[in-house]
N, C-alpha and C positions, 0 to 999 in steps of 0.2 A: 834782914829787917822786914817786917810784916805790916800789914794794913792796921794791925791793932797797936804796934809801935807809933806809927805816923798819927793814929787818931788820939792816942794819950800825949803825944808831943804837942799836937795842936788843939787840944781839948774839943774834939769833935767826934761824931759817931764813926765807928768802923764802916758803917753801910755807906756814909758819905764818902769816904776814902775809896771804898770799893766802886762806887759809882764814877767816881773821877779816873780810877785805874782802867776802867774798862769803857771810858768815853761815853757814858750813858748821861740822860738829861736828869734834870731834878736838883741841880746843884747850882747855887747862887754863883754869878760870875766871879765875885770876889774869893769865895771860899775855894772854888776850883783852881783860880791862880795861886792862891796860898799853898794849896796841897801840891800842885804842879812844881812850885819852886822847891818846895821842901823835898820832894822826890829827886829832883835834879841834883839839889846841893848834897844829897845823902847816897847818890847812884842807886836808887832804889829800881830793882829788877821785879816785874810782877811774876808770879808763881804761875807759869803757863800750864802746867799740868793741872793744878787746882782749877784754873779758870775753864780749861777744856773740859774736865769732869763735870763743872757746873752746866756747861753748854752741851753735855753729852756727845762731845767730840773730843777725841784724843789727838787729832792730825798726825798720827803715826801709821807709816806704811811699812808692812814687813817685806823684805826682799830674801828670797832663798836661792842659794846657789849650792850645787852639789860639791863642787871643788874650786874655790876662789882662785887657784893658781892658774886656772886656765885663762890665759890672756884675752881670747876672744870674748868670753862670757863676762870677764871682769871689764871689759871695756863698755860692753852693754849696760851694765849696772851703773858705771861712771855716766852715761849719758841720762839715764832714768833718773838717779839720784840728784843729779845737778838741776833737772827740770822741775822735779817735785820739791825740792828744798826752795828753788826760786819762788814757788808759790806758797810757801810757808808751811810745808810738811816736813816732818822728821822721818827719816828712813833709819830702819834698823835692819842690818844684814845678818844673815845666818850661814854658816858653812855647813851644809848638813852632812857631807860625806856621801859616797855612792850608794849605800845601803838603802834599798826601798823602805825597809822599816824606819829607818833613821829619818828619812824624809817625811814619812807619815806621822811620826812622832811631832815634828816641828809644827804641824797643823794645830795641835793642842797647844805648844807654845805661844803661836801666834794668837791663838784665841784667848790665852792668859794675859797676853800683853795688850788685849783690846785693840788690835789694828783695825783701822778703817778700811784697808784693803791689802791684799797680798799679790806679790809678783813672784812667780816661779820661773827661774831663768834656765831654760834648757828643756829639750824634749824628754830627758830621762825622768822627769816629773809625770810624765804621761804613763802612769802605771795604776793597776787596780788598787794597791794598798793606800796610795795618794788620794785617789779618786774617793774611796770610802772614807778616809779621814777628813776630807773636806766636807763630806756630807754630814759626817758626825760633829765636828768641831766649828766648822765655818759654814753653815748652810745658808746664812743670810748676809755673807761678807763678799764683796767683789772680788774674785780671784782672777789674774790675769797670767795666762800661760804662754811664756815666750818661746816661740818656734815649737809649739806642741798643740794638741786638740784634746778637749775633754768634754763630752755631752752632759754637762751640767748647767742648770738654769743660771747659776751665778758665776760661771766660768766663762772668761773672754780669751779667744785665741788669737794670736798674732804670730802668722806664719810666714816663712820664706818660701817661695816656690822653687824648692831644690830640686823636686822630681823632674819637672819640665826643664829645669836649669841644665840638669846634667844631660838629659836628652839631647839638649842643644849643644853640650859640649862634644857629644859623640857625632853629631852632625858636623860641627866645626872640624873636628879632627878628620873626617872623611873629605871634607872639602880642601884638607890640607894634603889628601892623597894618602892618609893612614887607613889601612885595611884590618889591622889586628890590635885593636884596642884592649886593655885588660882594666880590670877595677880593682883597687886595694883598699880595703877599709881597715879601720882601727879597732872598731867594737860595733856589735848590733844594738843600736839605739832607734827609737822611732823615726828620728831625723835621718840617720845613716841608712835605714832600710827604705826610705822614700828615695834617697839618691841612688841607692843600689837597683831599685825598681826602674828609676829613670834611664840609667845605663843599660839595663836589659831592653827596655823599649827601644832605645836608641840603635843598639847593635841589632836586633832582630829587624827593625824598621829600615834601616839606612845601609847596612852592611849585609843583612840577610844570612847571618851567621849566629854560631852560639856564643853566649857572653863567657868570658874568661874572668873569673872571680876569685881573688886572693884575700884571706884575712892574715893580718898581721899577727906574728906568734904572740906578741903582748902589746898592749895599747900604750906605746911610748915610743919615744925618739929611735930607740934601738929596735923596736918592732917594725917600724917602718923601713929600716935599713935592712933588716933581716928578711923581712917579707919580699922587698924588691929583689934582694940577691937569689932567693929561692925561685921567684917569679921567671927572672931571666934565664937562670939555669935549666930550669924545666921548660920553659916556653921561649927559646931564643928567636923567634919569629916575631915576638911581640914589638910593635913599632910606636907604641903610645900607651900611656898610663894615665888613667884619671885616679886621684887619691881622695879620701872621703873628707880630709881636712888638710890645710896647708902644711901644719906641722909635720905631718906624716909624708908629704911630698917632698919637703925640704930635706928629710933624712934620705928620702928615694933618691933624690939629685946626688947626694953624697955617694950613696951605694953604686949609681950608675957610673959615676966618675971612677970610683975605685975599679970597676970592671971594665973601664977603658971604652965604656959606650959614650957617644958623643950626642950631647943634647943641643938642640933639636934635631941635628943632622940624622942621626939614627933612631932615636926615640923622643917622641914629644911627651911633655909632662903637663898635667893640669892639676891644681889643687881646688879646694872649696873653702871659702870664707872671704877671700880677698883681705887677709890679715896683713899685720906688719911684716910677718915672716915672708911673704910672697914679694915684698917690695925690697927686702934687704938680701935675699937669698942669691947665690950665683950659679948659674944665670938666674936673672929675675924671673919669678913664677908667673905664668899664665894662671888666673883663678877665677872661679865662679864668685861673683860678688853677689852676697845675699842680703845687701843693703842692711847693714847693721844699725848705722844711725837711723834711717828711716824707720826701722822696726822699733828702735829704742824710743824714739819721739812719738811714734803712732802710740806705743804702749803708755807712755805717760800722758798723753791727750785723751785716750780712752778712758783711763783711770780717773782723770779729772772730770770728765763729762759723766761717768757713771756716779761719781759721789756727789755731782751737782744736780743729779736728778735728771739729766738730759738723755734723751733717747739716743742709744749707740748700738751698733752692730754687735754680735757676739763673736764674730769671726772675720778677720781680714788677711787676705794673702798679699804679700808684698812680691812683686816679680823681682826676678834676678836677671843679671847679665854677665858675659864674658869679659874679663879685663885682660887683654892680651898682652903679652910681655915676651921675654927673650927665650922661654923654654918651648914655645911652639914656633 
């Protein structure tokens, strides 16, 4: 049913029906009540898309994620989407894949969908191809980079202080009497590289030794397992391991168990993300909490402020802290 159908049925002008549907003045009280009653009786639902086009507003927010299967990033989308939906926005979510060119292509897709703002989930969007695509396709659209940074006037950054957080993890291990911490990462991303740098700073500052860094053979659960086996075989003196993400740490715990290494008696283990994996692993995993909920709500609030024309900072750093559990 359209406003023209209602107008014909009530023998009034379509413009009058439109004014009632949009709650505008200039309609007699009796006529307004007549139209509203007819709408209710016939379950009329306004065409929101058409209304928004008239108002030059789509109320659509585009959210991009490289891999929707990643529980940590999916949870951040959950919080952001719920907050924006409660404020009347419609979120469309795209699973871009890991390829930088594919991520960049989605900037054009967002432009074609006339999104009012875009949210890019994860530091992997912090790359030259995406930056160039934003400048070409979304130069006047607010873009919010979740846990990454991009030096463009319309890009807002919400970052977790993982660098200092991992440095504090090294200090925490030192206070526990650990002298030979290693760092095992799943992949080189802007976020992971900051964690790695924080580890290097911590080892050199607190232990005055050289960092021991291993990269998992592949970015997977099996990669974490195999990387831990290799690390312990080549460096049996290792008494603690910091993993770049919780999922990698959980597979590392299994590897240590299979090697007969006691956790935390012989080797302490720390992950990053404070995800559900940390809470259900055996033993329960000590993890760097990078405040996913705080970052998600901050992203949503900054987006609303930007669309409302309010002055908002272009970069926010959310402090992290260590959630100690049984693995240390």
